[in-house]
C-alpha positions as CSV (number, residue, x, y, z in Angstrom):
1,M,-0.8,-4.1,-20.5
2,V,3.1,-4.3,-19.4
3,V,4.4,-1.2,-18.2
4,D,8.4,-0.8,-19.0
5,Y,9.7,1.5,-16.2
6,A,12.4,2.7,-18.2
7,D,9.1,5.3,-20.0
8,K,8.3,6.4,-16.4
9,E,9.0,8.9,-14.3
10,F,10.1,8.3,-10.6
11,T,6.9,9.2,-9.2
12,E,4.8,7.2,-11.7
13,R,7.0,4.3,-10.5
14,Y,6.2,4.6,-6.9
15,Q,2.3,5.4,-7.7
16,L,2.4,1.8,-9.2
17,M,4.8,0.3,-6.5
18,A,2.5,1.6,-3.4
19,Q,-0.8,0.4,-4.9
20,T,0.2,-3.3,-5.9
21,I,2.6,-3.9,-3.4
22,I,0.3,-4.4,-0.4
23,P,-0.3,-4.1,2.7
24,R,2.9,-2.2,3.4
25,P,2.9,-2.5,7.3
26,I,3.6,1.2,8.6
27,A,6.9,1.7,10.7
28,W,6.8,4.9,13.2
29,I,10.7,4.7,13.6
30,C,11.6,7.0,16.8
31,T,15.4,8.8,16.6
32,Q,17.6,10.9,18.8
33,D,20.2,13.3,17.3
34,A,23.6,13.4,19.6
35,K,21.7,16.3,22.1
36,G,19.1,14.2,22.4
37,T,16.1,15.6,20.2
38,L,13.4,12.7,19.5
39,N,12.7,12.8,16.2
40,I,9.1,10.4,15.0
41,A,8.4,9.6,11.3
42,P,6.2,7.2,9.6
43,F,7.7,5.2,6.9
44,S,5.7,2.4,4.6
45,Y,9.1,1.1,2.7
46,F,9.6,-0.7,5.7
47,M,9.6,-4.9,5.8
48,G,10.9,-7.6,7.8
49,L,14.5,-8.9,6.3
50,S,15.8,-12.1,7.9
51,S,15.0,-13.5,11.2
52,E,19.3,-14.8,11.6
53,P,20.3,-12.2,11.7
54,P,17.2,-10.9,12.9
55,T,17.0,-7.9,10.8
56,M,14.9,-5.3,9.1
57,I,15.1,-2.8,6.1
58,I,14.3,0.6,5.9
59,S,14.2,2.9,3.0
60,I,14.6,6.6,3.9
61,G,14.4,9.4,0.8
62,H,15.4,12.7,1.3
63,K,14.2,16.4,2.7
64,S,12.2,18.0,0.1
65,D,15.2,20.5,-0.3
66,G,17.5,17.2,-0.8
67,S,19.0,17.5,2.4
68,Q,19.0,14.1,4.4
69,K,16.2,12.9,6.2
70,D,16.5,13.6,10.1
71,T,16.0,9.8,10.2
72,L,18.7,8.9,8.4
73,K,20.7,11.6,9.7
74,N,20.0,10.8,13.7
75,L,20.9,6.6,12.7
76,R,23.9,7.4,11.0
77,E,25.0,9.6,13.8
78,T,23.8,7.3,16.8
79,K,23.4,4.2,15.6
80,K,20.2,3.0,17.1
81,C,16.6,3.4,16.8
82,T,13.1,2.1,18.0
83,I,10.8,0.7,15.5
84,C,7.2,1.2,16.5
85,M,3.9,-0.8,14.9
86,V,0.9,1.7,14.6
87,D,-2.6,0.8,15.4
88,E,-5.5,2.5,14.3
89,A,-5.4,4.5,17.7
90,H,-2.5,6.3,16.1
91,L,-3.6,6.9,13.0
92,E,-3.9,10.5,13.1
93,Q,-0.8,11.3,15.0
94,M,1.5,9.0,12.3
95,H,-0.1,10.5,9.5
96,F,0.3,14.4,11.2
97,S,4.0,13.6,12.2
98,S,4.8,13.0,8.4
99,K,5.2,16.8,8.0
100,E,8.4,17.6,7.3
101,L,9.6,19.7,10.4
102,N,13.1,21.5,11.7
103,A,15.5,19.2,12.9
104,T,15.5,20.6,16.1
105,V,11.4,20.4,16.5
106,S,10.4,17.5,17.7
107,E,6.9,15.8,16.4
108,A,6.4,14.7,19.6
109,E,5.7,18.1,21.1
110,I,4.4,19.6,17.8
111,F,1.6,16.8,17.7
112,N,1.2,15.9,21.2
113,I,2.9,11.8,20.9
114,K,3.7,10.5,23.8
115,T,7.0,8.7,24.8
116,Q,8.0,6.1,27.3
117,K,11.5,4.8,27.7
118,I,11.5,1.4,27.7
119,L,15.6,0.2,26.8
120,K,18.3,1.9,27.9
121,G,20.4,2.9,25.4
122,F,17.4,3.3,23.1
123,P,14.8,6.1,21.8
124,P,11.9,5.7,23.6
125,I,8.9,4.1,22.5
126,V,5.4,6.1,21.5
127,T,3.1,5.0,24.5
128,Q,0.4,2.7,23.8
129,V,1.5,1.1,20.5
130,P,1.2,-2.8,20.4
131,S,4.9,-3.7,19.5
132,A,8.1,-2.0,19.2
133,F,11.2,-3.1,18.2
134,F,14.8,-1.6,19.6
135,C,17.2,-1.8,17.0
136,E,20.9,-1.1,15.6
137,L,22.0,0.3,12.2
138,Y,23.8,-3.4,10.7
139,Q,24.5,-2.2,7.5
140,E,24.0,1.1,4.8
141,V,22.8,-0.2,1.3
142,D,24.6,1.3,-2.0
143,L,21.5,1.3,-4.3
144,K,23.2,2.5,-7.4
145,D,20.6,5.2,-9.0
146,S,18.5,5.1,-5.9
147,K,16.5,8.3,-4.2
148,T,16.3,6.6,-1.2
149,I,18.7,4.6,1.1
150,P,17.9,1.0,1.8
151,L,19.3,0.9,5.5
152,I,19.5,-2.3,7.3
153,V,19.0,-2.5,11.2
154,K,19.4,-5.5,13.4
155,I,16.8,-6.1,15.9
156,K,18.4,-6.4,19.8
157,A,15.0,-6.6,21.6
158,Q,11.2,-5.7,21.2
159,Y,8.9,-4.8,23.7
160,I,5.4,-6.0,23.7
161,A,2.1,-4.9,25.2
162,E,0.2,-7.7,27.3
163,E,-2.9,-7.0,26.0
164,I,-2.0,-8.7,22.0
165,I,-0.3,-11.7,23.7
166,A,-3.0,-14.2,23.1
167,D,-0.5,-17.4,24.1
168,T,2.5,-16.9,26.4
169,E,3.8,-20.1,26.2
170,K,3.7,-20.0,22.1
171,L,4.7,-16.1,21.9
172,T,1.1,-16.3,20.0
173,L,0.2,-12.3,19.0
174,N,-2.8,-11.0,17.8
175,F,-3.6,-7.0,16.8
176,S,-4.7,-4.9,13.8
177,P,-1.4,-3.2,12.8
178,L,-1.9,-0.2,10.1
179,A,-0.8,-0.9,7.0
180,R,-0.4,1.3,3.7
181,I,-2.4,1.0,0.4
182,G,-1.6,3.3,-2.6
183,K,-2.2,7.0,-0.5
184,T,-4.4,5.2,1.7
185,Y,-4.5,3.2,5.4
186,A,-5.9,0.1,6.4
187,L,-5.9,-2.9,8.4
188,L,-5.9,-6.6,8.1
189,G,-9.1,-7.9,7.0
190,K,-10.7,-11.5,7.4
191,K,-8.0,-13.7,8.8
192,I,-7.3,-17.0,6.5
193,I,-6.1,-20.0,8.2
194,P,-4.7,-22.6,5.3
195,P,-5.4,-25.6,4.5
196,Q,-3.6,-28.8,5.8
197,I,-1.0,-29.4,3.4
198,P,-1.7,-33.3,2.3
């Protein structure tokens, strides 16, 4: 079976992509508006892009009324965000925080998400996440005919929880981030060590 994407609606294409381009890591993106109101929103259209310059790409859609999401508005305003990796302990709060709220209301208050300030000049991180990236807006991508706006952010620093560091010298990390598969969530399963290349 070959599916011609030109014959499919946006929602059908999304469903097909979301179930086969997997697993997609979940980023909990923290931004603040000019007044300091904290927005915490989960994104699964998010991925590492390059290590030189150290960058990630996030695809941001719109609110149900067509207006820009708070994450996009805040990033355009302040140029800063903190991207937290989500683990199983935060699953419920992360899922609830996807609910559309008024821009003047913070998910931190509504869903009792505890945060802590780590790095000056950047939004706080969600408390007890395994890792978080402190990023600046690097480039907005003009993706013609897109319903989402891809943003490239540059990583300026990274927070790593001490308990996930397996080897300090080699900077080897060991943790189980949440991933998105279709409409469900998953943890990475069995790790496979590749054979030596002859």
